[in-house]
Biopython code that builds the backbone (N, CA, C, O; Angstrom):
import numpy as np
from Bio.PDB.StructureBuilder import StructureBuilder

atoms = [
    (1, "MET", "N", (25.602, -8.446, -0.817)),
    (1, "MET", "CA", (24.525, -8.704, -1.747)),
    (1, "MET", "C", (24.618, -10.127, -2.304)),
    (1, "MET", "O", (23.603, -10.763, -2.590)),
    (2, "GLU", "N", (25.854, -10.615, -2.453)),
    (2, "GLU", "CA", (26.051, -11.955, -3.013)),
    (2, "GLU", "C", (25.423, -13.028, -2.119)),
    (2, "GLU", "O", (24.785, -13.952, -2.623)),
    (3, "LYS", "N", (25.599, -12.915, -0.795)),
    (3, "LYS", "CA", (25.019, -13.886, 0.130)),
    (3, "LYS", "C", (23.494, -13.840, 0.085)),
    (3, "LYS", "O", (22.833, -14.875, 0.178)),
    (4, "ILE", "N", (22.946, -12.650, -0.057)),
    (4, "ILE", "CA", (21.488, -12.503, -0.159)),
    (4, "ILE", "C", (20.992, -13.183, -1.415)),
    (4, "ILE", "O", (20.007, -13.920, -1.372)),
    (5, "ASN", "N", (21.659, -12.947, -2.536)),
    (5, "ASN", "CA", (21.254, -13.584, -3.794)),
    (5, "ASN", "C", (21.350, -15.098, -3.721)),
    (5, "ASN", "O", (20.480, -15.797, -4.239)),
    (6, "GLU", "N", (22.393, -15.613, -3.087)),
    (6, "GLU", "CA", (22.536, -17.063, -2.929)),
    (6, "GLU", "C", (21.371, -17.629, -2.132)),
    (6, "GLU", "O", (20.811, -18.663, -2.496)),
    (7, "ALA", "N", (21.005, -16.962, -1.053)),
    (7, "ALA", "CA", (19.894, -17.429, -0.217)),
    (7, "ALA", "C", (18.581, -17.382, -0.975)),
    (7, "ALA", "O", (17.792, -18.325, -0.916)),
    (8, "ILE", "N", (18.345, -16.293, -1.683)),
    (8, "ILE", "CA", (17.083, -16.110, -2.413)),
    (8, "ILE", "C", (16.940, -17.137, -3.529)),
    (8, "ILE", "O", (15.854, -17.673, -3.751)),
    (9, "ASN", "N", (18.030, -17.408, -4.226)),
    (9, "ASN", "CA", (17.969, -18.286, -5.389)),
    (9, "ASN", "C", (18.182, -19.755, -5.061)),
    (9, "ASN", "O", (18.206, -20.591, -5.964)),
    (10, "GLY", "N", (18.335, -20.082, -3.785)),
    (10, "GLY", "CA", (18.524, -21.475, -3.387)),
    (10, "GLY", "C", (17.215, -22.243, -3.401)),
    (10, "GLY", "O", (16.163, -21.696, -3.732)),
    (11, "LYS", "N", (17.290, -23.495, -3.043)),
    (11, "LYS", "CA", (16.119, -24.380, -3.028)),
    (11, "LYS", "C", (15.326, -24.279, -1.732)),
    (11, "LYS", "O", (14.166, -24.686, -1.681)),
    (12, "GLU", "N", (15.949, -23.735, -0.678)),
    (12, "GLU", "CA", (15.272, -23.615, 0.610)),
    (12, "GLU", "C", (14.317, -22.422, 0.599)),
    (12, "GLU", "O", (14.512, -21.452, -0.133)),
    (13, "SER", "N", (13.287, -22.523, 1.426)),
    (13, "SER", "CA", (12.448, -21.359, 1.658)),
    (13, "SER", "C", (13.228, -20.402, 2.546)),
    (13, "SER", "O", (13.972, -20.830, 3.429)),
    (14, "VAL", "N", (13.055, -19.110, 2.310)),
    (14, "VAL", "CA", (13.809, -18.086, 3.017)),
    (14, "VAL", "C", (12.851, -16.985, 3.453)),
    (14, "VAL", "O", (11.939, -16.617, 2.713)),
    (15, "LEU", "N", (13.060, -16.465, 4.647)),
    (15, "LEU", "CA", (12.309, -15.317, 5.125)),
    (15, "LEU", "C", (13.239, -14.119, 5.110)),
    (15, "LEU", "O", (14.238, -14.093, 5.829)),
    (16, "LEU", "N", (12.913, -13.126, 4.293)),
    (16, "LEU", "CA", (13.680, -11.885, 4.273)),
    (16, "LEU", "C", (13.087, -10.954, 5.314)),
    (16, "LEU", "O", (11.880, -10.713, 5.314)),
    (17, "PHE", "N", (13.914, -10.433, 6.193)),
    (17, "PHE", "CA", (13.486, -9.522, 7.250)),
    (17, "PHE", "C", (14.182, -8.190, 7.020)),
    (17, "PHE", "O", (15.348, -8.021, 7.376)),
    (18, "PHE", "N", (13.461, -7.241, 6.419)),
    (18, "PHE", "CA", (13.986, -5.904, 6.203)),
    (18, "PHE", "C", (13.731, -5.104, 7.476)),
    (18, "PHE", "O", (12.597, -5.050, 7.951)),
    (19, "TRP", "N", (14.759, -4.487, 8.032)),
    (19, "TRP", "CA", (14.646, -3.810, 9.307)),
    (19, "TRP", "C", (15.549, -2.581, 9.338)),
    (19, "TRP", "O", (16.354, -2.360, 8.433)),
    (20, "ALA", "N", (15.401, -1.793, 10.389)),
    (20, "ALA", "CA", (16.270, -0.638, 10.621)),
    (20, "ALA", "C", (16.514, -0.527, 12.125)),
    (20, "ALA", "O", (15.627, -0.846, 12.917)),
    (21, "PRO", "N", (17.699, -0.081, 12.526)),
    (21, "PRO", "CA", (18.015, -0.006, 13.949)),
    (21, "PRO", "C", (17.164, 1.011, 14.713)),
    (21, "PRO", "O", (17.016, 0.886, 15.929)),
    (22, "TRP", "N", (16.614, 1.990, 14.047)),
    (22, "TRP", "CA", (15.793, 3.017, 14.689)),
    (22, "TRP", "C", (14.312, 2.649, 14.740)),
    (22, "TRP", "O", (13.511, 3.400, 15.296)),
    (23, "CYS", "N", (13.940, 1.515, 14.174)),
    (23, "CYS", "CA", (12.539, 1.084, 14.054)),
    (23, "CYS", "C", (12.115, 0.311, 15.307)),
    (23, "CYS", "O", (12.602, -0.791, 15.557)),
    (24, "THR", "N", (11.209, 0.894, 16.088)),
    (24, "THR", "CA", (10.751, 0.245, 17.318)),
    (24, "THR", "C", (10.079, -1.099, 17.053)),
    (24, "THR", "O", (10.402, -2.067, 17.741)),
    (25, "PRO", "N", (9.144, -1.210, 16.076)),
    (25, "PRO", "CA", (8.555, -2.527, 15.805)),
    (25, "PRO", "C", (9.609, -3.572, 15.394)),
    (25, "PRO", "O", (9.491, -4.750, 15.732)),
    (26, "CYS", "N", (10.631, -3.126, 14.668)),
    (26, "CYS", "CA", (11.715, -4.045, 14.286)),
    (26, "CYS", "C", (12.431, -4.574, 15.525)),
    (26, "CYS", "O", (12.723, -5.765, 15.628)),
    (27, "LYS", "N", (12.710, -3.671, 16.460)),
    (27, "LYS", "CA", (13.390, -4.066, 17.695)),
    (27, "LYS", "C", (12.557, -5.060, 18.485)),
    (27, "LYS", "O", (13.091, -5.988, 19.091)),
    (28, "LEU", "N", (11.247, -4.862, 18.476)),
    (28, "LEU", "CA", (10.363, -5.769, 19.204)),
    (28, "LEU", "C", (10.269, -7.137, 18.524)),
    (28, "LEU", "O", (10.139, -8.158, 19.201)),
    (29, "MET", "N", (10.335, -7.161, 17.197)),
    (29, "MET", "CA", (10.225, -8.414, 16.441)),
    (29, "MET", "C", (11.525, -9.205, 16.412)),
    (29, "MET", "O", (11.504, -10.433, 16.331)),
    (30, "LYS", "N", (12.656, -8.507, 16.476)),
    (30, "LYS", "CA", (13.950, -9.152, 16.275)),
    (30, "LYS", "C", (14.192, -10.364, 17.169)),
    (30, "LYS", "O", (14.672, -11.377, 16.660)),
    (31, "PRO", "N", (13.887, -10.328, 18.492)),
    (31, "PRO", "CA", (14.117, -11.525, 19.310)),
    (31, "PRO", "C", (13.339, -12.748, 18.818)),
    (31, "PRO", "O", (13.848, -13.868, 18.857)),
    (32, "SER", "N", (12.123, -12.535, 18.362)),
    (32, "SER", "CA", (11.332, -13.661, 17.831)),
    (32, "SER", "C", (11.900, -14.154, 16.511)),
    (32, "SER", "O", (11.961, -15.360, 16.269)),
    (33, "ILE", "N", (12.310, -13.239, 15.667)),
    (33, "ILE", "CA", (12.912, -13.614, 14.381)),
    (33, "ILE", "C", (14.199, -14.399, 14.630)),
    (33, "ILE", "O", (14.471, -15.383, 13.942)),
    (34, "ASP", "N", (14.985, -13.966, 15.608)),
    (34, "ASP", "CA", (16.252, -14.644, 15.919)),
    (34, "ASP", "C", (16.040, -16.086, 16.386)),
    (34, "ASP", "O", (16.923, -16.927, 16.217)),
    (35, "LYS", "N", (14.887, -16.371, 16.964)),
    (35, "LYS", "CA", (14.611, -17.717, 17.480)),
    (35, "LYS", "C", (14.113, -18.686, 16.405)),
    (35, "LYS", "O", (14.051, -19.891, 16.644)),
    (36, "LEU", "N", (13.761, -18.174, 15.232)),
    (36, "LEU", "CA", (13.264, -19.065, 14.175)),
    (36, "LEU", "C", (14.365, -20.023, 13.752)),
    (36, "LEU", "O", (15.460, -19.602, 13.379)),
    (37, "ASP", "N", (14.065, -21.317, 13.815)),
    (37, "ASP", "CA", (15.057, -22.288, 13.371)),
    (37, "ASP", "C", (14.460, -23.295, 12.393)),
    (37, "ASP", "O", (15.120, -24.259, 12.008)),
    (38, "ILE", "N", (13.224, -23.071, 11.998)),
    (38, "ILE", "CA", (12.599, -23.978, 11.030)),
    (38, "ILE", "C", (12.686, -23.426, 9.616)),
    (38, "ILE", "O", (12.304, -24.096, 8.657)),
    (39, "ILE", "N", (13.188, -22.207, 9.490)),
    (39, "ILE", "CA", (13.327, -21.585, 8.174)),
    (39, "ILE", "C", (14.572, -20.707, 8.193)),
    (39, "ILE", "O", (14.942, -20.154, 9.229)),
    (40, "LYS", "N", (15.200, -20.588, 7.053)),
    (40, "LYS", "CA", (16.367, -19.718, 6.945)),
    (40, "LYS", "C", (15.889, -18.269, 6.933)),
    (40, "LYS", "O", (14.970, -17.917, 6.193)),
    (41, "VAL", "N", (16.519, -17.434, 7.755)),
    (41, "VAL", "CA", (16.168, -16.023, 7.846)),
    (41, "VAL", "C", (17.360, -15.196, 7.379)),
    (41, "VAL", "O", (18.494, -15.418, 7.802)),
    (42, "VAL", "N", (17.078, -14.237, 6.500)),
    (42, "VAL", "CA", (18.106, -13.290, 6.061)),
    (42, "VAL", "C", (17.661, -11.920, 6.550)),
    (42, "VAL", "O", (16.619, -11.413, 6.135)),
    (43, "LYS", "N", (18.454, -11.327, 7.430)),
    (43, "LYS", "CA", (18.149, -9.996, 7.961)),
    (43, "LYS", "C", (18.843, -8.965, 7.087)),
    (43, "LYS", "O", (20.043, -9.051, 6.829)),
    (44, "ILE", "N", (18.071, -7.995, 6.639)),
    (44, "ILE", "CA", (18.594, -6.992, 5.719)),
    (44, "ILE", "C", (18.335, -5.607, 6.308)),
    (44, "ILE", "O", (17.189, -5.161, 6.367)),
    (45, "GLY", "N", (19.378, -4.938, 6.736)),
    (45, "GLY", "CA", (19.255, -3.565, 7.230)),
    (45, "GLY", "C", (19.040, -2.636, 6.050)),
    (45, "GLY", "O", (19.864, -2.584, 5.137)),
    (46, "ILE", "N", (17.943, -1.905, 6.062)),
    (46, "ILE", "CA", (17.618, -1.074, 4.896)),
    (46, "ILE", "C", (18.612, 0.060, 4.686)),
    (46, "ILE", "O", (18.756, 0.561, 3.570)),
    (47, "GLU", "N", (19.291, 0.465, 5.739)),
    (47, "GLU", "CA", (20.260, 1.546, 5.591)),
    (47, "GLU", "C", (21.498, 1.101, 4.818)),
    (47, "GLU", "O", (22.183, 1.931, 4.218)),
    (48, "ASP", "N", (21.792, -0.192, 4.825)),
    (48, "ASP", "CA", (22.967, -0.718, 4.135)),
    (48, "ASP", "C", (22.614, -1.510, 2.876)),
    (48, "ASP", "O", (23.502, -1.866, 2.101)),
    (49, "ALA", "N", (21.341, -1.785, 2.670)),
    (49, "ALA", "CA", (20.912, -2.624, 1.543)),
    (49, "ALA", "C", (21.005, -1.844, 0.233)),
    (49, "ALA", "O", (20.754, -0.640, 0.202)),
    (50, "PRO", "N", (21.366, -2.536, -0.845)),
    (50, "PRO", "CA", (21.371, -1.883, -2.152)),
    (50, "PRO", "C", (19.952, -1.428, -2.523)),
    (50, "PRO", "O", (18.979, -2.144, -2.284)),
    (51, "GLN", "N", (19.854, -0.264, -3.093)),
    (51, "GLN", "CA", (18.556, 0.293, -3.475)),
    (51, "GLN", "C", (17.816, -0.642, -4.435)),
    (51, "GLN", "O", (16.589, -0.734, -4.380)),
    (52, "GLU", "N", (18.543, -1.334, -5.308)),
    (52, "GLU", "CA", (17.895, -2.250, -6.259)),
    (52, "GLU", "C", (17.163, -3.383, -5.532)),
    (52, "GLU", "O", (16.121, -3.840, -6.000)),
    (53, "LEU", "N", (17.691, -3.838, -4.403)),
    (53, "LEU", "CA", (17.050, -4.893, -3.626)),
    (53, "LEU", "C", (15.757, -4.362, -2.982)),
    (53, "LEU", "O", (14.730, -5.041, -2.991)),
    (54, "ILE", "N", (15.819, -3.166, -2.437)),
    (54, "ILE", "CA", (14.641, -2.551, -1.822)),
    (54, "ILE", "C", (13.552, -2.330, -2.867)),
    (54, "ILE", "O", (12.375, -2.570, -2.598)),
    (55, "GLU", "N", (13.935, -1.879, -4.047)),
    (55, "GLU", "CA", (12.965, -1.659, -5.130)),
    (55, "GLU", "C", (12.415, -2.978, -5.655)),
    (55, "GLU", "O", (11.218, -3.092, -5.919)),
    (56, "LYS", "N", (13.279, -3.970, -5.807)),
    (56, "LYS", "CA", (12.846, -5.264, -6.337)),
    (56, "LYS", "C", (11.738, -5.875, -5.489)),
    (56, "LYS", "O", (10.783, -6.439, -6.021)),
    (57, "TYR", "N", (11.868, -5.760, -4.156)),
    (57, "TYR", "CA", (10.887, -6.354, -3.258)),
    (57, "TYR", "C", (9.869, -5.345, -2.733)),
    (57, "TYR", "O", (9.099, -5.641, -1.819)),
    (58, "LYS", "N", (9.875, -4.146, -3.324)),
    (58, "LYS", "CA", (8.887, -3.112, -3.005)),
    (58, "LYS", "C", (8.773, -2.861, -1.495)),
    (58, "LYS", "O", (7.678, -2.837, -0.933)),
    (59, "VAL", "N", (9.916, -2.679, -0.867)),
    (59, "VAL", "CA", (9.951, -2.400, 0.564)),
    (59, "VAL", "C", (9.643, -0.917, 0.757)),
    (59, "VAL", "O", (10.463, -0.055, 0.440)),
    (60, "ALA", "N", (8.456, -0.632, 1.280)),
    (60, "ALA", "CA", (8.022, 0.743, 1.470)),
    (60, "ALA", "C", (8.165, 1.195, 2.920)),
    (60, "ALA", "O", (8.220, 2.393, 3.199)),
    (61, "SER", "N", (8.225, 0.235, 3.841)),
    (61, "SER", "CA", (8.359, 0.560, 5.253)),
    (61, "SER", "C", (9.010, -0.621, 5.963)),
    (61, "SER", "O", (9.123, -1.716, 5.414)),
    (62, "VAL", "N", (9.431, -0.370, 7.188)),
    (62, "VAL", "CA", (9.995, -1.448, 7.999)),
    (62, "VAL", "C", (9.187, -1.570, 9.276)),
    (62, "VAL", "O", (8.675, -0.568, 9.775)),
    (63, "PRO", "N", (9.064, -2.740, 9.803)),
    (63, "PRO", "CA", (9.627, -3.988, 9.288)),
    (63, "PRO", "C", (8.827, -4.512, 8.098)),
    (63, "PRO", "O", (7.614, -4.315, 8.019)),
    (64, "THR", "N", (9.500, -5.165, 7.196)),
    (64, "THR", "CA", (8.881, -5.869, 6.079)),
    (64, "THR", "C", (9.416, -7.292, 6.089)),
    (64, "THR", "O", (10.623, -7.508, 6.195)),
    (65, "LEU", "N", (8.526, -8.250, 5.978)),
    (65, "LEU", "CA", (8.901, -9.665, 5.903)),
    (65, "LEU", "C", (8.419, -10.206, 4.566)),
    (65, "LEU", "O", (7.288, -9.951, 4.151)),
    (66, "ILE", "N", (9.280, -10.947, 3.901)),
    (66, "ILE", "CA", (8.939, -11.539, 2.613)),
    (66, "ILE", "C", (9.364, -12.995, 2.639)),
    (66, "ILE", "O", (10.526, -13.311, 2.898)),
    (67, "LEU", "N", (8.416, -13.877, 2.369)),
    (67, "LEU", "CA", (8.696, -15.303, 2.303)),
    (67, "LEU", "C", (9.035, -15.656, 0.863)),
    (67, "LEU", "O", (8.259, -15.379, -0.051)),
    (68, "ILE", "N", (10.196, -16.268, 0.666)),
    (68, "ILE", "CA", (10.693, -16.650, -0.657)),
    (68, "ILE", "C", (10.692, -18.170, -0.741)),
    (68, "ILE", "O", (11.180, -18.848, 0.163)),
    (69, "LYS", "N", (10.148, -18.698, -1.819)),
    (69, "LYS", "CA", (10.182, -20.138, -2.061)),
    (69, "LYS", "C", (10.577, -20.368, -3.510)),
    (69, "LYS", "O", (10.003, -19.773, -4.422)),
    (70, "ASP", "N", (11.554, -21.228, -3.713)),
    (70, "ASP", "CA", (12.080, -21.523, -5.053)),
    (70, "ASP", "C", (12.467, -20.244, -5.797)),
    (70, "ASP", "O", (12.267, -20.137, -7.007)),
    (71, "GLY", "N", (13.029, -19.266, -5.054)),
    (71, "GLY", "CA", (13.506, -18.036, -5.657)),
    (71, "GLY", "C", (12.437, -16.999, -5.927)),
    (71, "GLY", "O", (12.741, -15.924, -6.443)),
    (72, "LEU", "N", (11.187, -17.297, -5.589)),
    (72, "LEU", "CA", (10.095, -16.363, -5.875)),
    (72, "LEU", "C", (9.398, -15.917, -4.587)),
    (72, "LEU", "O", (9.175, -16.725, -3.686)),
    (73, "PRO", "N", (9.056, -14.633, -4.506)),
    (73, "PRO", "CA", (8.317, -14.178, -3.322)),
    (73, "PRO", "C", (6.897, -14.737, -3.343)),
    (73, "PRO", "O", (6.189, -14.613, -4.343)),
    (74, "ILE", "N", (6.481, -15.356, -2.229)),
    (74, "ILE", "CA", (5.133, -15.916, -2.186)),
    (74, "ILE", "C", (4.246, -15.228, -1.158)),
    (74, "ILE", "O", (3.023, -15.363, -1.201)),
    (75, "LYS", "N", (4.861, -14.484, -0.224)),
    (75, "LYS", "CA", (4.078, -13.763, 0.788)),
    (75, "LYS", "C", (4.869, -12.540, 1.218)),
    (75, "LYS", "O", (6.055, -12.635, 1.532)),
    (76, "HIS", "N", (4.205, -11.392, 1.231)),
    (76, "HIS", "CA", (4.819, -10.118, 1.572)),
    (76, "HIS", "C", (3.989, -9.505, 2.700)),
    (76, "HIS", "O", (2.814, -9.191, 2.513)),
    (77, "PHE", "N", (4.604, -9.338, 3.864)),
    (77, "PHE", "CA", (3.876, -8.736, 4.977)),
    (77, "PHE", "C", (4.820, -7.952, 5.869)),
    (77, "PHE", "O", (4.388, -7.370, 6.865)),
]
sb = StructureBuilder()
sb.init_structure("model")
sb.init_model(0)
sb.init_chain("A")
sb.init_seg("    ")
for serial, (resi, resn, name, xyz) in enumerate(atoms, 1):
    if name == "N":
        sb.init_residue(resn, " ", resi, " ")
    sb.init_atom(name, np.array(xyz, "f"), 0.0, 1.0, " ", f" {name:<3s}", serial, name[0])
structure = sb.get_structure()
């Protein structure tokens, strides 16, 4: 959780990728997400993520992508 908080609260824009190993759309998206090198990506497995993090970002399903800029979510898709 500490590494996630550091990434979220940093000055860089960050893409949070909430995923699950059993999620077919997640599996299909993962290779493309892995190739992103213009933005920092934090992959968060929902099965291991703290519930407070899932609630904070209102993750209702996977995959969920959230763009963070200056510590604030600016796009949720």
